All heavy atoms as an XYZ file, in Angstrom:
658
protein
N      43.161    -24.426      8.246
C      43.361    -23.047      8.639
C      42.719    -22.144      7.590
O      42.781    -22.406      6.402
C      44.860    -22.764      8.725
C      45.176    -21.369      9.135
S      46.948    -21.211      9.365
C      47.125    -19.525      8.926
N      42.103    -21.076      8.039
C      41.501    -20.130      7.108
C      42.008    -18.730      7.415
O      42.529    -18.465      8.492
C      39.975    -20.162      7.196
O      39.559    -19.717      8.464
N      41.856    -17.850      6.454
C      42.308    -16.473      6.577
C      41.163    -15.547      6.232
O      40.452    -15.778      5.256
C      43.475    -16.211      5.611
O      44.525    -17.136      5.891
C      44.001    -14.798      5.753
N      40.979    -14.499      7.031
C      39.965    -13.488      6.729
C      40.493    -12.551      5.661
O      41.680    -12.234      5.625
C      39.616    -12.666      7.976
C      38.864    -13.490      9.007
O      38.267    -14.507      8.634
O      38.874    -13.100     10.187
N      39.594    -12.104      4.787
C      39.957    -11.199      3.703
C      38.869    -10.151      3.568
O      37.701    -10.489      3.401
C      40.094    -11.991      2.390
C      40.311    -11.189      1.116
C      41.682    -10.522      1.139
C      40.187    -12.104     -0.093
N      39.228     -8.896      3.650
C      38.276     -7.804      3.428
C      38.425     -7.327      1.993
O      39.535     -7.038      1.553
C      38.552     -6.637      4.377
C      38.282     -7.005      5.816
O      37.326     -7.695      6.110
N      39.142     -6.568      6.718
N      37.308     -7.241      1.269
C      37.348     -6.765     -0.110
C      36.296     -5.686     -0.303
O      35.333     -5.602      0.449
C      37.130     -7.907     -1.126
C      35.762     -8.569     -0.915
C      38.233     -8.931     -1.043
C      35.399     -9.564     -1.980
N      36.487     -4.866     -1.312
C      35.530     -3.824     -1.674
C      34.983     -4.155     -3.054
O      35.744     -4.359     -3.996
C      36.207     -2.447     -1.680
C      36.708     -2.051     -0.335
N      35.905     -1.465      0.602
C      37.920     -2.184      0.245
C      36.596     -1.242      1.698
N      37.829     -1.675      1.505
N      33.652     -4.219     -3.152
C      32.987     -4.541     -4.420
C      32.189     -3.348     -4.899
O      31.717     -2.546     -4.102
C      32.022     -5.712     -4.238
C      32.612     -7.040     -3.821
C      31.493     -8.034     -3.530
C      33.519     -7.579     -4.902
N      31.995     -3.280     -6.190
C      31.081     -2.277     -6.737
C      29.671     -2.634     -6.275
O      29.390     -3.794     -5.956
C      31.137     -2.275     -8.266
O      30.581     -3.479     -8.761
N      28.775     -1.648     -6.236
C      27.396     -1.958     -5.847
C      26.769     -3.036     -6.741
O      26.050     -3.906     -6.254
C      26.660     -0.622     -5.987
C      27.733      0.412     -5.823
C      28.967     -0.209     -6.427
N      27.059     -3.001     -8.028
C      26.502     -3.981     -8.954
C      27.014     -5.389     -8.649
O      26.243     -6.351     -8.690
C      26.831     -3.606    -10.407
C      26.231     -2.298    -10.853
C      27.028     -1.060    -10.446
O      28.160     -1.192     -9.939
O      26.504      0.041    -10.634
N      28.297     -5.501     -8.355
C      28.861     -6.818     -8.042
C      28.281     -7.351     -6.741
O      27.989     -8.544     -6.623
C      30.386     -6.732     -7.956
N      28.076     -6.465     -5.766
C      27.519     -6.922     -4.492
C      26.074     -7.372     -4.652
O      25.656     -8.376     -4.063
C      27.632     -5.849     -3.415
C      27.206     -6.366     -2.067
C      27.973     -7.304     -1.391
C      26.022     -5.947     -1.495
C      27.564     -7.805     -0.160
C      25.607     -6.438     -0.264
C      26.387     -7.369      0.397
N      25.303     -6.669     -5.470
C      23.915     -7.081     -5.717
C      23.900     -8.461     -6.370
O      23.107     -9.329     -5.993
C      23.163     -6.038     -6.573
C      21.854     -6.601     -7.093
C      22.905     -4.787     -5.761
N      24.774     -8.683     -7.339
C      24.848     -9.996     -7.990
C      25.225    -11.080     -6.977
O      24.666    -12.184     -7.000
C      25.854     -9.957     -9.143
N      26.142    -10.750     -6.083
C      26.554    -11.690     -5.041
C      25.387    -11.987     -4.104
O      25.135    -13.141     -3.754
C      27.738    -11.116     -4.270
C      28.329    -11.968     -3.167
C      28.864    -13.275     -3.730
C      29.434    -11.196     -2.462
N      24.641    -10.954     -3.720
C      23.464    -11.145     -2.862
C      22.423    -12.029     -3.550
O      21.827    -12.899     -2.920
C      22.823     -9.804     -2.517
C      23.565     -9.007     -1.470
C      22.859     -7.698     -1.191
O      22.519     -6.963     -2.111
N      22.666     -7.410      0.070
N      22.188    -11.793     -4.832
C      21.203    -12.583     -5.565
C      21.632    -14.044     -5.665
O      20.815    -14.949     -5.525
C      20.957    -11.983     -6.943
C      20.211    -10.668     -6.883
C      20.078     -9.990     -8.230
O      20.834    -10.241     -9.156
N      19.110     -9.088     -8.335
N      22.918    -14.275     -5.904
C      23.425    -15.647     -5.962
C      23.271    -16.321     -4.599
O      22.897    -17.495     -4.519
C      24.887    -15.659     -6.405
N      23.540    -15.592     -3.542
C      23.401    -16.144     -2.192
C      21.944    -16.469     -1.899
O      21.623    -17.546     -1.382
C      23.953    -15.149     -1.159
N      21.045    -15.555     -2.236
C      19.622    -15.773     -2.000
C      19.119    -16.997     -2.773
O      18.356    -17.807     -2.253
C      18.831    -14.533     -2.406
C      17.323    -14.576     -2.180
C      17.007    -14.687     -0.696
C      16.676    -13.330     -2.759
N      19.586    -17.144     -3.998
C      19.143    -18.259     -4.841
C      19.624    -19.604     -4.309
O      18.994    -20.631     -4.559
C      19.630    -18.054     -6.270
N      20.729    -19.610     -3.581
C      21.287    -20.873     -3.096
C      21.077    -21.082     -1.606
O      21.500    -22.099     -1.061
C      22.800    -20.945     -3.391
O      23.462    -19.850     -2.753
C      23.068    -20.924     -4.885
N      20.450    -20.108     -0.940
C      20.195    -20.240      0.494
C      21.440    -20.102      1.344
O      21.498    -20.627      2.452
N      22.444    -19.414      0.808
C      23.687    -19.212      1.560
C      23.892    -17.725      1.791
O      23.158    -16.900      1.273
C      24.876    -19.806      0.795
C      24.726    -21.297      0.588
C      25.936    -21.930     -0.039
N      26.235    -21.332     -1.339
C      27.316    -21.606     -2.051
N      28.207    -22.444     -1.596
N      27.514    -21.044     -3.218
N      24.902    -17.386      2.559
C      25.226    -15.990      2.795
C      26.124    -15.477      1.674
O      26.823    -16.274      1.027
C      25.964    -15.793      4.134
O      27.248    -16.426      4.048
C      25.162    -16.360      5.304
N      26.133    -14.164      1.439
C      27.070    -13.616      0.451
C      28.520    -13.982      0.771
O      29.304    -14.266     -0.133
C      26.834    -12.109      0.526
C      25.417    -11.978      0.966
C      25.215    -13.123      1.936
N      28.876    -14.002      2.059
C      30.237    -14.380      2.447
C      30.571    -15.794      1.983
O      31.657    -16.045      1.446
C      30.407    -14.319      3.970
C      30.328    -12.917      4.528
O      30.278    -11.946      3.742
O      30.319    -12.791      5.764
N      29.625    -16.730      2.195
C      29.856    -18.118      1.792
C      29.996    -18.259      0.279
O      30.842    -18.997     -0.212
C      28.719    -19.023      2.276
C      28.722    -19.212      3.783
O      29.763    -18.969      4.425
O      27.658    -19.599      4.319
N      29.145    -17.541     -0.460
C      29.193    -17.607     -1.924
C      30.523    -17.049     -2.434
O      31.167    -17.640     -3.301
C      28.006    -16.864     -2.558
C      28.153    -16.766     -4.065
C      26.702    -17.554     -2.194
N      30.944    -15.911     -1.881
C      32.212    -15.303     -2.303
C      33.392    -16.214     -1.970
O      34.284    -16.418     -2.798
C      32.386    -13.938     -1.647
N      33.383    -16.782     -0.762
C      34.482    -17.671     -0.367
C      34.539    -18.898     -1.270
O      35.622    -19.306     -1.712
C      34.316    -18.088      1.093
N      33.380    -19.480     -1.576
C      33.351    -20.658     -2.445
C      33.854    -20.329     -3.849
O      34.593    -21.105     -4.455
C      31.932    -21.228     -2.513
N      33.452    -19.150     -4.361
C      33.895    -18.755     -5.703
C      35.410    -18.549     -5.731
O      36.078    -18.975     -6.687
C      33.181    -17.481     -6.131
N      35.944    -17.919     -4.700
C      37.395    -17.702     -4.658
C      38.151    -19.012     -4.482
O      39.192    -19.221     -5.104
C      37.752    -16.709     -3.546
C      37.338    -15.273     -3.823
C      37.500    -14.415     -2.573
C      38.137    -14.691     -4.970
N      37.628    -19.902     -3.643
C      38.258    -21.218     -3.476
C      38.257    -21.983     -4.795
O      39.231    -22.627     -5.152
C      37.533    -22.032     -2.407
C      37.861    -21.634     -0.998
C      39.268    -22.032     -0.566
O      39.847    -22.995     -1.127
O      39.792    -21.359      0.330
N      37.132    -21.891     -5.505
C      37.022    -22.596     -6.779
C      38.008    -22.030     -7.800
O      38.594    -22.765     -8.582
C      35.589    -22.496     -7.289
C      35.318    -23.362     -8.475
C      33.844    -23.354     -8.836
O      33.100    -22.467     -8.440
N      33.421    -24.344     -9.579
N      38.174    -20.729     -7.790
C      39.060    -20.077     -8.754
C      40.536    -20.266     -8.405
O      41.366    -20.486     -9.289
C      38.716    -18.584     -8.820
C      39.590    -17.764     -9.711
C      39.285    -18.013    -11.161
C      40.132    -17.080    -12.019
N      40.056    -17.429    -13.414
N      40.869    -20.180     -7.105
C      42.277    -20.151     -6.713
C      42.720    -21.304     -5.819
O      43.893    -21.423     -5.508
C      42.593    -18.835     -5.993
C      42.380    -17.635     -6.864
C      41.300    -16.792     -6.647
C      43.234    -17.354     -7.915
C      41.083    -15.684     -7.450
C      43.029    -16.249     -8.724
C      41.948    -15.413     -8.499
N      41.796    -22.152     -5.376
C      42.135    -23.234     -4.458
C      42.744    -24.427     -5.165
O      42.926    -24.440     -6.383
N      43.033    -25.470     -4.401
C      43.663    -26.674     -4.958
C      42.828    -27.333     -6.055
O      43.372    -27.849     -7.022
C      43.796    -27.611     -3.758
C      43.560    -26.789     -2.560
C      42.826    -25.558     -2.968
N      41.501    -27.309     -5.922
C      40.642    -27.926     -6.940
C      40.786    -27.189     -8.267
O      40.811    -27.800     -9.322
C      39.167    -27.944     -6.462
C      38.247    -28.435     -7.556
C      39.039    -28.801     -5.219
N      40.901    -25.847     -8.210
C      41.058    -25.057     -9.429
C      42.363    -25.415    -10.134
O      42.408    -25.492    -11.360
C      41.022    -23.567     -9.112
N      43.404    -25.653     -9.373
C      44.691    -26.025     -9.982
C      44.574    -27.355    -10.696
O      45.110    -27.543    -11.780
C      45.781    -26.058     -8.912
C      46.125    -24.683     -8.369
C      47.128    -24.746     -7.263
C      47.314    -23.355     -6.682
N      47.913    -23.390     -5.386
N      43.844    -28.295    -10.094
C      43.622    -29.586    -10.745
C      42.790    -29.410    -12.013
O      43.059    -30.044    -13.027
C      42.908    -30.543     -9.790
C      43.746    -30.964     -8.610
C      42.934    -31.753     -7.595
O      41.826    -32.210     -7.935
O      43.421    -31.910     -6.475
N      41.782    -28.547    -11.965
C      40.930    -28.317    -13.137
C      41.733    -27.689    -14.261
O      41.568    -28.056    -15.420
C      39.746    -27.423    -12.763
N      42.600    -26.731    -13.907
C      43.434    -26.106    -14.932
C      44.335    -27.146    -15.592
O      44.546    -27.117    -16.794
C      44.275    -24.984    -14.335
C      43.434    -23.761    -13.991
O      42.308    -23.646    -14.519
O      43.899    -22.931    -13.191
N      44.837    -28.080    -14.810
C      45.712    -29.109    -15.358
C      44.943    -30.051    -16.276
O      45.494    -30.590    -17.226
C      46.365    -29.899    -14.219
N      43.638    -30.221    -16.019
C      42.854    -31.140    -16.847
C      42.268    -30.456    -18.079
O      41.579    -31.086    -18.858
C      41.729    -31.759    -16.022
O      40.776    -30.781    -15.682
N      42.484    -29.161    -18.222
C      42.048    -28.486    -19.429
C      40.855    -27.565    -19.279
O      40.425    -26.969    -20.239
N      40.284    -27.430    -18.102
C      39.175    -26.503    -17.943
C      38.320    -26.809    -16.737
O      38.449    -27.857    -16.123
N      37.457    -25.864    -16.418
C      36.535    -26.015    -15.304
C      35.146    -26.321    -15.853
O      34.833    -26.002    -16.985
C      36.493    -24.739    -14.473
C      37.822    -24.369    -13.865
C      37.684    -23.146    -12.979
N      36.605    -22.287    -13.423
C      36.745    -21.030    -13.815
N      37.918    -20.478    -13.815
N      35.726    -20.314    -14.191
N      34.317    -26.885    -15.030
C      32.974    -27.246    -15.480
C      32.172    -26.012    -15.874
O      31.344    -26.070    -16.772
C      32.244    -28.084    -14.418
C      31.010    -28.717    -15.031
C      31.899    -27.250    -13.200
C      30.491    -29.913    -14.301
N      32.424    -24.851    -15.234
C      31.698    -23.634    -15.577
C      31.934    -23.206    -17.020
O      31.112    -22.519    -17.608
C      32.089    -22.480    -14.651
C      31.602    -22.647    -13.234
C      32.536    -23.508    -12.405
O      33.619    -23.911    -12.892
O      32.175    -23.797    -11.265
N      33.056    -23.629    -17.575
C      33.375    -23.261    -18.947
C      32.409    -23.892    -19.959
O      32.329    -23.461    -21.099
C      34.808    -23.668    -19.307
C      35.845    -22.918    -18.481
O      35.512    -21.812    -17.990
O      36.950    -23.434    -18.327
N      31.664    -24.911    -19.535
C      30.756    -25.602    -20.431
C      29.334    -25.045    -20.398
O      28.471    -25.509    -21.114
C      30.715    -27.092    -20.093
C      32.053    -27.744    -20.290
C      32.872    -27.990    -19.213
C      32.498    -28.087    -21.557
C      34.114    -28.584    -19.389
C      33.733    -28.682    -21.741
C      34.544    -28.926    -20.653
N      29.079    -24.053    -19.529
C      27.744    -23.502    -19.382
C      27.734    -22.038    -19.770
O      28.700    -21.326    -19.585
C      27.248    -23.649    -17.940
C      27.130    -25.079    -17.518
C      28.130    -25.687    -16.791
C      26.031    -25.823    -17.880
C      28.038    -27.009    -16.414
C      25.928    -27.154    -17.515
C      26.928    -27.746    -16.782
N      26.603    -21.555    -20.274
C      26.458    -20.159    -20.659
C      25.777    -19.350    -19.580
O      25.590    -19.798    -18.456
N      25.378    -18.150    -19.930
C      24.709    -17.248    -19.000
C      23.221    -17.576    -18.930
O      22.664    -18.224    -19.812
C      24.899    -15.809    -19.458
N      22.596    -17.103    -17.880
C      21.162    -17.289    -17.693
C      20.477    -15.945    -17.860
O      20.923    -14.939    -17.316
C      20.866    -17.837    -16.282
C      19.374    -17.898    -16.024
C      21.508    -19.195    -16.099
N      19.400    -15.926    -18.626
C      18.617    -14.707    -18.795
C      17.223    -14.948    -18.251
O      16.582    -15.948    -18.562
C      18.519    -14.322    -20.268
O      17.616    -13.249    -20.423
N      16.743    -14.030    -17.418
C      15.421    -14.142    -16.842
C      14.383    -13.419    -17.692
O      13.220    -13.372    -17.347
C      15.402    -13.582    -15.419
C      16.274    -14.378    -14.485
C      17.473    -13.866    -14.038
C      15.895    -15.641    -14.078
C      18.280    -14.591    -13.189
C      16.700    -16.377    -13.230
C      17.896    -15.856    -12.781
N      14.796    -12.807    -18.803
C      13.864    -12.126    -19.682
C      13.580    -10.694    -19.293
O      12.802    -10.019    -19.925
N      14.194    -10.223    -18.209
C      14.039     -8.840    -17.769
C      15.256     -8.475    -16.938
O      15.955     -9.348    -16.430
C      12.757     -8.640    -16.944
C      12.755     -9.426    -15.652
C      13.222     -8.859    -14.466
C      12.298    -10.732    -15.612
C      13.239     -9.584    -13.297
C      12.300    -11.458    -14.440
C      12.770    -10.875    -13.281
O      12.786    -11.588    -12.118
N      15.497     -7.197    -16.824
C      16.615     -6.741    -16.018
C      16.196     -6.744    -14.558
O      15.198     -6.142    -14.189
C      17.033     -5.335    -16.431
C      18.230     -4.836    -15.667
C      18.663     -3.470    -16.112
C      19.866     -3.085    -15.284
N      20.078     -1.700    -15.180
N      16.922     -7.427    -13.732
C      16.609     -7.482    -12.307
C      16.941     -6.175    -11.629
O      17.697     -5.353    -12.141
N      16.350     -5.963    -10.479
C      16.568     -4.728     -9.734
C      17.966     -4.632     -9.159
O      18.618     -5.638     -8.901
N      18.406     -3.412     -8.964
C      19.726     -3.206     -8.387
C      19.656     -2.489     -7.044
O      20.676     -2.267     -6.425
C      20.662     -2.426     -9.346
C      20.983     -3.245    -10.567
C      20.082     -1.091     -9.721
N      18.468     -2.143     -6.608
C      18.316     -1.577     -5.265
C      17.547     -2.579     -4.422
O      16.888     -3.479     -4.949
C      17.540     -0.237     -5.283
O      16.194     -0.502     -5.688
C      18.187      0.766     -6.212
N      17.628     -2.427     -3.118
C      16.909     -3.345     -2.239
C      15.417     -3.336     -2.532
O      14.770     -4.387     -2.530
C      17.155     -2.983     -0.772
C      18.532     -3.395     -0.325
O      19.153     -4.265     -0.914
N      19.027     -2.771      0.726
N      14.867     -2.148     -2.795
C      13.437     -2.050     -3.083
C      13.083     -2.786     -4.373
O      12.075     -3.480     -4.450
C      13.005     -0.581     -3.178
C      13.052      0.178     -1.863
C      14.468      0.613     -1.469
O      15.370      0.656     -2.331
O      14.675      0.889     -0.274
N      13.925     -2.637     -5.406
C      13.668     -3.328     -6.664
C      13.808     -4.842     -6.508
O      13.027     -5.613     -7.059
C      14.610     -2.824     -7.751
C      14.308     -1.406     -8.198
C      15.384     -0.864     -9.120
O      16.569     -1.094     -8.900
N      14.970     -0.149    -10.149
N      14.792     -5.265     -5.731
C      14.981     -6.696     -5.487
C      13.785     -7.246     -4.726
O      13.257     -8.307     -5.061
C      16.300     -6.956     -4.724
C      17.493     -6.609     -5.617
C      16.373     -8.409     -4.244
C      18.804     -6.563     -4.891
N      13.329     -6.512     -3.695
C      12.151     -6.946     -2.941
C      10.934     -7.048     -3.844
O      10.148     -7.992     -3.740
C      11.863     -5.986     -1.781
C      12.897     -6.083     -0.668
O      13.641     -7.082     -0.636
O      12.946     -5.156      0.156
N      10.756     -6.075     -4.738
C       9.620     -6.100     -5.662
C       9.723     -7.295     -6.610
O       8.721     -7.972     -6.885
C       9.543     -4.801     -6.458
N      10.933     -7.582     -7.110
C      11.135     -8.738     -7.985
C      10.788    -10.035     -7.250
O      10.119    -10.914     -7.788
C      12.578     -8.813     -8.482
C      12.939     -7.728     -9.475
O      12.014     -7.106    -10.037
O      14.147     -7.502     -9.685
N      11.258    -10.146     -6.004
C      10.980    -11.349     -5.224
C       9.491    -11.496     -4.938
O       8.925    -12.582     -5.062
C      11.771    -11.324     -3.912
C      13.277    -11.518     -4.056
C      13.963    -11.265     -2.728
C      13.593    -12.907     -4.559
N       8.852    -10.403     -4.554
C       7.420    -10.441     -4.261
C       6.630    -10.863     -5.496
O       5.696    -11.672     -5.408
C       6.946     -9.077     -3.764
N       7.011    -10.335     -6.658
C       6.333    -10.697     -7.898
C       6.491    -12.195     -8.172
O       5.542    -12.892     -8.502
C       6.869     -9.874     -9.068
C       6.159    -10.170    -10.388
C       6.718     -9.389    -11.570
N       8.122     -9.714    -11.802
C       9.150     -8.888    -11.575
N       8.942     -7.670    -11.142
N      10.389     -9.275    -11.791
N       7.694    -12.714     -8.003
C       7.941    -14.128     -8.269
C       7.251    -15.026     -7.246
O       6.718    -16.069     -7.601
C       9.434    -14.424     -8.314
C      10.115    -13.885     -9.555
C       9.512    -14.454    -10.826
O       9.333    -15.684    -10.940
O       9.201    -13.661    -11.735
N       7.260    -14.622     -5.979
C       6.590    -15.435     -4.959
C       5.089    -15.486     -5.202
O       4.436    -16.464     -4.875
C       6.865    -14.895     -3.558
C       8.279    -15.098     -3.077
C       8.906    -14.145     -2.294
C       8.994    -16.255     -3.401
C      10.197    -14.322     -1.843
C      10.289    -16.435     -2.959
C      10.882    -15.473     -2.175
O      12.163    -15.647     -1.727
N       4.527    -14.434     -5.800
C       3.097    -14.377     -6.071
C       2.666    -15.147     -7.297
O       1.486    -15.419     -7.482
N       3.615    -15.501     -8.153
C       3.277    -16.235     -9.390
C       2.968    -17.689     -9.074
O       3.555    -18.295     -8.204
C       4.439    -16.177    -10.374
C       4.619    -14.802    -10.975
C       5.723    -14.764    -11.987
N       5.482    -15.743    -13.047
C       6.424    -16.158    -13.888
N       7.637    -15.713    -13.793
N       6.136    -17.029    -14.823
N       2.047    -18.255     -9.826
C       1.716    -19.674     -9.652
C       2.585    -20.557    -10.520
O       2.655    -21.753    -10.306
C       0.235    -19.927    -10.010
O       0.045    -19.588    -11.386
C      -0.674    -19.134     -9.116
N       3.217    -19.982    -11.530
C       4.086    -20.704    -12.462
C       3.322    -21.797    -13.219
O       3.886    -22.793    -13.627
C       5.308    -21.295    -11.749
C       6.179    -20.241    -11.159
N       7.062    -19.500    -11.902
C       6.276    -19.765     -9.890
C       7.682    -18.645    -11.127
N       7.220    -18.777     -9.903
N       2.018    -21.580    -13.386
C       1.198    -22.511    -14.166
C       1.018    -21.989    -15.576
O      -0.061    -21.934    -16.116
C      -0.175    -22.688    -13.518
C      -0.102    -23.431    -12.201
O       0.861    -24.199    -12.026
O      -0.983    -23.227    -11.362
N       2.120    -21.565    -16.181
C       2.070    -21.078    -17.552
C       1.896    -19.574    -17.659
O       1.557    -19.064    -18.703
N       2.085    -18.827    -16.556
C       1.990    -17.370    -16.687
C       3.295    -16.729    -16.978
O       4.259    -17.224    -17.256
C       1.391    -16.700    -15.454
C       2.045    -17.051    -14.125
O       3.042    -17.783    -14.074
O       1.526    -16.605    -13.135
């Protein structure tokens, strides 16, 4: 059984959620649901009992520049990355 939940996010949090969804090929709804399940679901309770979650062992990722926060900036960032050959540039 599942339950629907409506939440309100700041624009910055929603952009981060959209970027995470885009990076994983999922929808923002799926990413948010998975994050909440991981934090509050039965698996999270087991992780807390074992002393921590796997995310606690990893740090943040830096892309070397500040990503866009508007749709136009995100589109420009994506277009720039899709155009790169990644052969040392």
